[in-house]
C-alpha positions as CSV (number, residue, x, y, z in Angstrom):
1,M,30.5,50.3,14.7
2,P,28.9,49.3,11.7
3,E,30.6,49.0,8.5
4,A,29.2,50.1,5.0
5,A,29.7,48.1,1.7
6,D,32.5,50.9,0.7
7,G,34.6,49.7,3.7
8,V,33.9,53.1,5.5
9,S,33.5,52.9,9.3
10,R,30.4,55.3,10.2
11,P,29.9,56.8,13.4
12,R,26.7,55.5,15.4
13,A,23.7,57.6,14.6
14,D,22.6,57.5,18.4
15,G,25.6,59.6,19.7
16,Q,26.8,61.9,17.0
17,R,24.0,64.8,16.3
18,P,26.1,68.0,16.0
19,I,25.3,71.2,17.2
20,A,23.8,73.0,14.2
21,P,21.1,75.6,14.6
22,Q,18.1,76.6,12.2
23,P,18.3,79.8,10.4
24,R,16.7,82.9,12.0
25,A,13.3,84.5,11.7
26,S,12.1,86.1,8.5
27,E,11.6,89.9,8.5
28,G,9.7,90.0,5.2
29,P,7.1,88.4,2.9
30,R,10.1,86.7,1.1
31,R,11.6,83.9,2.7
32,R,15.5,83.9,3.1
33,I,17.2,80.7,3.4
34,W,19.3,82.0,6.7
35,I,15.8,82.7,8.5
36,I,13.0,80.8,10.1
37,P,10.3,81.8,12.7
38,V,11.5,82.6,16.2
39,G,9.3,79.9,17.7
40,I,11.0,77.3,15.7
41,G,14.2,78.9,15.7
42,L,13.9,78.4,19.8
43,I,12.7,74.9,19.6
44,V,15.3,74.0,17.3
45,V,18.3,75.7,19.9
46,A,16.6,73.7,22.6
47,A,16.9,70.3,20.6
48,V,20.4,70.6,19.5
49,A,21.2,71.4,23.1
50,L,19.8,68.1,24.0
51,A,21.7,66.5,21.0
52,A,24.7,68.1,22.6
53,F,24.1,66.7,25.8
54,E,23.6,62.9,24.3
55,L,26.8,63.3,22.2
56,R,29.0,63.5,25.2
57,D,27.4,60.7,27.0
58,P,30.1,57.8,27.4
59,R,27.5,55.4,27.1
60,S,26.9,56.2,23.3
61,G,30.0,54.1,22.3
62,V,31.2,56.8,19.9
63,V,34.9,56.5,19.6
64,R,36.6,59.8,20.6
65,V,40.0,61.1,19.8
66,K,42.9,61.5,22.7
67,P,42.9,65.2,23.8
68,S,46.2,65.5,22.2
69,D,44.5,65.3,18.9
70,Q,41.4,67.7,19.3
71,T,41.6,71.5,18.7
72,A,42.5,73.7,21.8
73,G,39.5,74.4,23.6
74,A,37.2,71.6,22.3
75,D,35.2,69.7,25.0
76,G,35.8,66.2,23.9
77,G,33.1,66.1,21.1
78,K,35.0,65.2,18.1
79,I,35.3,61.6,17.0
80,A,37.6,59.6,15.0
81,E,36.3,56.7,13.0
82,R,38.7,54.6,11.0
83,V,38.0,54.0,7.5
84,G,39.1,50.6,5.6
85,G,40.1,50.2,2.1
86,P,43.2,50.8,-0.2
87,G,46.1,53.5,0.2
88,A,44.3,55.9,-2.2
89,T,41.2,57.7,-2.1
90,A,38.4,57.6,-5.1
91,G,39.6,59.3,-8.0
92,G,43.3,58.8,-8.1
93,A,44.0,61.5,-5.5
94,P,46.6,60.1,-3.1
95,A,45.4,59.3,0.4
96,R,46.4,61.5,3.5
97,G,49.1,59.7,5.4
98,D,50.9,60.9,8.1
99,A,52.7,64.4,7.8
100,K,55.8,63.1,6.8
101,G,54.8,59.5,4.8
102,S,52.4,60.7,2.0
103,D,54.2,64.1,1.3
104,V,57.5,62.8,1.0
105,A,56.1,59.9,-1.2
106,S,54.2,62.4,-3.5
107,R,57.4,64.5,-3.8
108,S,60.1,61.6,-4.6
109,N,57.8,59.0,-6.2
110,T,58.9,56.6,-4.0
111,A,56.7,53.7,-2.6
112,A,54.2,54.8,-0.1
113,P,54.8,53.9,3.7
114,A,54.0,50.2,4.7
115,N,51.3,51.3,7.2
116,P,49.7,54.8,5.9
117,E,47.1,56.5,8.2
118,V,43.9,55.7,7.1
119,P,41.4,58.7,6.4
120,V,39.0,59.8,9.5
121,A,35.3,60.1,8.9
122,Q,34.0,63.0,10.9
123,R,30.6,64.0,12.1
124,A,27.8,65.8,9.4
125,A,24.2,66.4,9.3
126,L,21.5,67.9,7.3
127,L,18.9,69.6,9.1
128,I,15.4,70.4,7.4
129,E,12.4,72.5,8.7
130,A,9.6,70.2,9.8
131,P,6.8,71.8,11.2
132,D,5.0,68.6,11.9
133,E,7.8,67.3,13.9
134,P,7.9,67.5,17.5
135,N,11.3,69.5,17.5
136,K,10.3,71.3,14.4
137,V,13.4,70.0,12.5
138,K,14.2,66.8,10.6
139,T,17.8,65.7,11.1
140,F,19.8,63.4,9.0
141,L,23.1,62.1,10.3
142,G,26.1,61.3,8.0
143,T,29.9,61.3,7.9
144,V,32.4,63.4,6.2
145,V,35.8,62.5,5.2
146,W,38.6,65.1,4.3
147,K,41.1,65.1,1.7
148,I,43.9,67.4,0.1
149,N,44.7,67.4,-3.4
150,N,47.9,68.2,-5.3
151,A,49.2,68.7,-8.7
152,G,51.7,65.8,-8.2
153,T,54.6,68.0,-7.4
154,G,53.6,68.7,-3.8
155,D,51.7,71.8,-4.7
156,V,48.3,72.2,-2.9
157,T,45.6,72.7,-5.4
158,S,42.4,72.1,-3.3
159,V,40.8,70.5,-0.3
160,E,37.9,68.3,-0.4
161,A,35.0,67.5,2.1
162,D,33.3,64.6,0.8
163,I,30.0,64.4,2.9
164,D,27.6,61.4,3.0
165,L,23.9,61.5,4.3
166,P,22.8,57.8,3.7
167,D,19.4,58.4,5.3
168,D,18.5,61.2,3.0
169,R,20.1,59.7,0.3
170,M,22.2,62.8,-0.3
171,K,25.9,63.4,-1.1
172,A,28.0,66.6,-1.1
173,V,31.2,67.6,-2.2
174,V,32.9,70.7,-0.7
175,T,36.0,72.0,-2.4
176,F,38.1,74.8,-0.9
177,E,40.6,76.3,-3.6
178,K,42.5,79.3,-4.0
179,N,41.5,81.5,-7.0
180,T,43.9,81.5,-10.0
181,D,41.2,83.3,-12.3
182,A,42.1,86.8,-12.6
183,S,38.7,87.7,-14.1
184,L,37.2,86.4,-10.7
185,P,37.2,89.1,-7.9
186,A,37.8,86.4,-5.4
187,S,40.9,85.4,-3.2
188,H,39.4,82.1,-2.7
189,T,36.5,80.0,-3.9
190,I,34.3,77.2,-2.1
191,K,32.6,74.7,-4.6
192,V,29.5,72.9,-3.0
193,R,28.0,70.4,-5.2
194,F,25.2,68.2,-4.1
195,T,24.4,64.9,-5.6
196,M,20.8,63.7,-5.1
197,Q,19.9,59.7,-5.2
198,P,16.8,58.1,-6.3
199,G,14.4,58.3,-3.1
200,T,15.9,61.1,-1.5
201,L,13.6,62.9,0.7
202,S,15.1,66.6,1.0
203,G,15.0,66.8,-3.1
204,D,17.0,69.5,-4.8
205,V,18.7,72.6,-3.7
206,Q,17.6,75.9,-4.9
207,Q,20.0,78.3,-3.0
208,I,22.8,78.4,-0.7
209,S,24.2,81.5,1.4
210,V,27.8,82.0,2.2
211,P,28.9,79.2,4.6
212,Q,29.1,80.1,8.4
213,L,32.0,79.2,10.7
214,R,31.6,78.4,14.4
215,Q,32.9,76.5,17.4
216,E,31.9,72.9,18.6
217,D,29.5,74.6,21.4
218,S,28.3,77.5,19.6
219,P,24.6,77.5,18.6
220,S,25.5,79.7,15.5
221,G,28.0,80.7,13.4
222,E,29.7,83.7,11.6
223,A,29.5,84.0,7.8
224,L,32.7,84.4,5.6
225,A,32.9,87.6,3.5
226,G,31.9,86.5,0.2
227,V,29.3,86.0,-2.5
228,T,27.5,82.8,-3.8
229,V,26.2,82.2,-7.3
230,P,24.5,79.1,-8.8
231,V,26.4,77.1,-11.4
232,V,24.2,74.4,-12.6
233,Q,21.2,72.5,-10.6
234,N,22.6,71.4,-7.1
235,S,25.7,73.1,-7.9
236,F,27.2,76.5,-6.3
237,L,30.3,78.6,-6.4
238,V,31.5,80.8,-3.5
239,G,33.7,83.5,-4.2
240,L,35.3,84.8,-1.2
241,S,36.1,88.6,-0.6
242,P,39.8,89.7,-1.3
243,G,41.7,92.6,0.4
244,N,41.2,92.9,4.2
245,A,38.6,90.4,4.1
246,E,40.9,87.7,3.1
247,T,42.5,87.6,6.4
248,V,39.6,87.1,8.4
249,N,38.2,84.7,6.2
250,L,41.3,82.4,6.5
251,K,41.5,82.9,10.2
252,Q,38.0,81.6,10.3
253,L,38.9,78.4,8.3
254,K,41.8,77.9,10.2
255,E,40.3,78.2,13.8
256,M,36.7,77.5,13.8
257,Q,35.7,73.7,14.1
258,W,32.3,73.5,12.5
259,I,31.3,74.5,8.8
260,D,27.6,75.2,8.3
261,V,25.7,75.5,4.8
262,P,22.5,77.5,5.0
263,M,20.3,76.3,2.3
264,L,16.6,76.7,0.4
265,L,15.4,73.4,-0.9
266,Q,13.3,73.3,-4.0
267,S,10.5,72.3,-1.9
268,G,10.5,76.0,-0.4
269,K,11.8,74.5,3.1
270,I,14.8,76.0,5.0
271,A,17.5,73.4,5.7
272,K,21.3,73.5,6.8
273,L,24.2,71.2,6.0
274,T,26.7,71.1,8.8
275,F,30.0,69.4,9.1
276,E,32.9,69.2,11.4
277,K,36.7,69.7,10.2
278,G,38.0,67.5,12.9
279,S,41.6,66.5,13.3
280,A,41.8,65.7,9.6
281,G,40.1,68.6,8.1
282,E,42.0,70.9,10.6
283,R,45.2,69.3,9.6
284,D,44.3,69.7,5.7
285,L,43.0,73.3,5.8
286,D,45.9,74.5,7.8
287,E,48.3,72.9,5.2
288,A,46.7,74.3,2.2
289,I,46.3,77.8,3.6
290,T,49.8,77.9,4.6
291,A,50.7,76.6,1.2
292,W,48.4,79.2,-0.6
293,Q,49.9,82.0,1.4
294,K,53.1,81.4,0.3
295,S,52.4,81.0,-3.3
């Protein structure tokens, strides 16, 4: 498995294309970011089905977690790639250790465990509408690393998914938080921020839809209840609906395995960012949601 300059062990690109559909067909003259022509959609479903078969090929060399570490009902599609480097993540946030080690250290200000668990790189991909491609979709593979943030007192403030798509020269950070702003009619928020590096092939993001949640083998997801608003260029805020919808939203975030973000690029092309929770994301979101429900 190759190792990047930043010390992160990346999954091999030849065995990790995730199951992620393109949006559905347009119903009007204006293109919606969650819609593509039916013909393209059918081809994309066939393409990702083939990718799913390749993903499960034991010859792919992908390191898989043992069954006890996977979500109930998963079929072995998750991967666990170890990340090298120091015991703290970028930005000064404490790295995730084992369930007792890092949390106890955070609360007691004692030294970190001698051998803390290193972060886990899960699968991610960007799919872009590409009429000239054989499968009508261009796929850029990447990774996502999850981390949980706290206020230094053990109180969970947010969960972050740091996504790297090196072949497209794009990075993204998706941040999940409980809303504490009384003026904002939302139970929780999801911040989505894209960073485009020189030479990126996708270009800027014009608009996104509310994220969708799905299982490993599902070709389509169910959108969270909420509203998306642009903040600045390539940055968006999703406000999740309060009230009865909050329970359903949190249940989806806890139980589903993949998160899809439908997008409309500045070029006019439809795209979708997709990334998995894996064992790390599942643990972090479960811990955060439990803490938020008690606060």
